C-alpha positions as CSV (number, residue, x, y, z in Angstrom):
1,X,-23.4,199.7,142.8
2,X,-23.1,200.8,146.8
3,X,-24.6,204.6,147.1
4,X,-23.8,206.6,149.6
5,X,-25.2,209.7,150.5
6,X,-23.3,212.3,151.7
7,X,-24.4,215.3,154.0
8,X,-23.3,218.4,151.4
9,X,-26.0,216.6,149.6
10,X,-28.5,216.0,152.4
11,X,-28.3,219.4,154.0
12,X,-28.7,221.0,150.1
13,X,-31.7,219.0,150.0
14,X,-32.8,219.8,153.0
15,X,-32.7,223.9,152.0
16,X,-34.0,223.7,148.3
17,X,-36.6,220.8,149.1
18,X,-37.9,222.8,152.3
19,X,-41.1,224.0,151.5
20,X,-41.6,222.3,148.2
21,X,-43.2,218.8,148.7
22,X,-43.1,217.9,144.8
23,X,-39.7,218.8,144.0
24,X,-38.8,216.0,147.7
25,X,-40.7,213.7,145.7
26,X,-38.8,214.0,142.5
27,X,-35.6,213.7,143.9
28,X,-36.6,210.7,146.2
29,X,-37.7,209.5,142.2
30,X,-34.3,210.8,140.4
31,X,-32.5,208.9,143.0
32,X,-34.5,205.3,142.9
33,X,-34.5,205.2,139.0
34,X,-30.8,205.8,138.7
35,X,-30.2,202.9,141.2
36,X,-31.9,200.9,139.6
37,X,-31.1,202.1,135.9
38,X,-27.5,204.0,136.3
39,X,-27.1,205.5,132.3
40,X,-29.5,204.5,131.6
41,X,-32.1,206.5,134.4
42,X,-34.1,209.4,132.6
43,X,-32.7,211.6,134.7
44,X,-29.0,211.0,133.9
45,X,-28.2,213.8,131.9
46,X,-23.8,213.9,131.7
47,X,-20.8,213.9,132.8
48,X,-19.4,216.9,134.8
49,X,-17.7,219.5,132.2
50,X,-14.2,219.6,133.8
51,X,-14.2,217.1,136.5
52,X,-14.2,213.9,133.9
53,X,-11.4,212.7,135.4
54,X,-13.2,212.4,138.8
55,X,-16.0,210.4,136.7
56,X,-18.3,212.9,138.1
57,X,-22.1,213.0,136.9
58,X,-25.0,215.2,136.8
59,X,-28.6,213.7,136.8
60,X,-31.3,216.6,136.3
61,X,-34.8,216.7,138.2
62,X,-36.5,218.7,136.1
63,X,-36.1,221.8,134.7
64,X,-33.2,224.0,137.0
65,X,-32.8,221.6,139.7
66,X,-29.5,219.0,139.6
67,X,-27.7,215.9,141.3
68,X,-23.5,215.6,140.6
69,X,-23.0,212.1,141.3
70,X,-19.2,210.7,141.7
71,X,-18.9,206.9,140.7
72,X,-16.2,205.3,142.5
73,X,-15.8,202.4,140.1
74,X,-12.8,200.6,141.4
75,X,-14.2,200.3,145.0
76,X,-18.3,199.8,143.2
77,X,-19.6,203.2,145.0
78,X,-21.5,206.3,144.1
79,X,-21.4,209.2,146.0
80,X,-24.4,211.4,146.2
81,X,-22.0,214.9,146.0
82,X,-24.3,217.6,146.0
83,X,-27.7,219.6,145.0
84,X,-28.2,222.8,143.3
85,X,-30.7,224.1,140.4
86,X,-28.4,225.2,137.5
87,X,-29.0,228.4,137.7
88,X,-27.5,228.9,141.1
89,X,-24.0,226.8,140.6
90,X,-21.0,228.9,142.0
91,X,-18.0,229.2,140.3
92,X,-14.8,229.9,140.8
93,X,-12.6,232.2,138.8
94,X,-11.5,229.5,136.4
95,X,-14.9,228.6,136.1
96,X,-14.8,225.5,137.9
97,X,-17.4,224.6,139.8
98,X,-17.0,224.3,143.8
99,X,-18.0,220.8,144.7
100,X,-16.5,218.7,147.5
101,X,-15.4,215.4,146.3
102,X,-15.3,211.8,147.4
103,X,-11.4,210.7,148.2
104,X,-10.0,207.9,149.4
């Protein structure tokens, strides 16, 4: 499987981990573990509710931080879409997560 890191993901990681070197280390560990173990990773949490058709999943980096990924099985690719803390998720008026999905 090919793993692709998006600009949005990188920008959010830079913002959140700016003054938190331990968080950056945990994020890197989470990404490596998921790339090796996939859905058996100790960081894998669940498919993201409301995004089952788009195949978006959630990785839990610690207590609060989350990585959102999208699996494209047809192309055998995984996109790191975004990084947020659970408590800072922005919901739209329809209570759906604002997330930019990969589309071909």
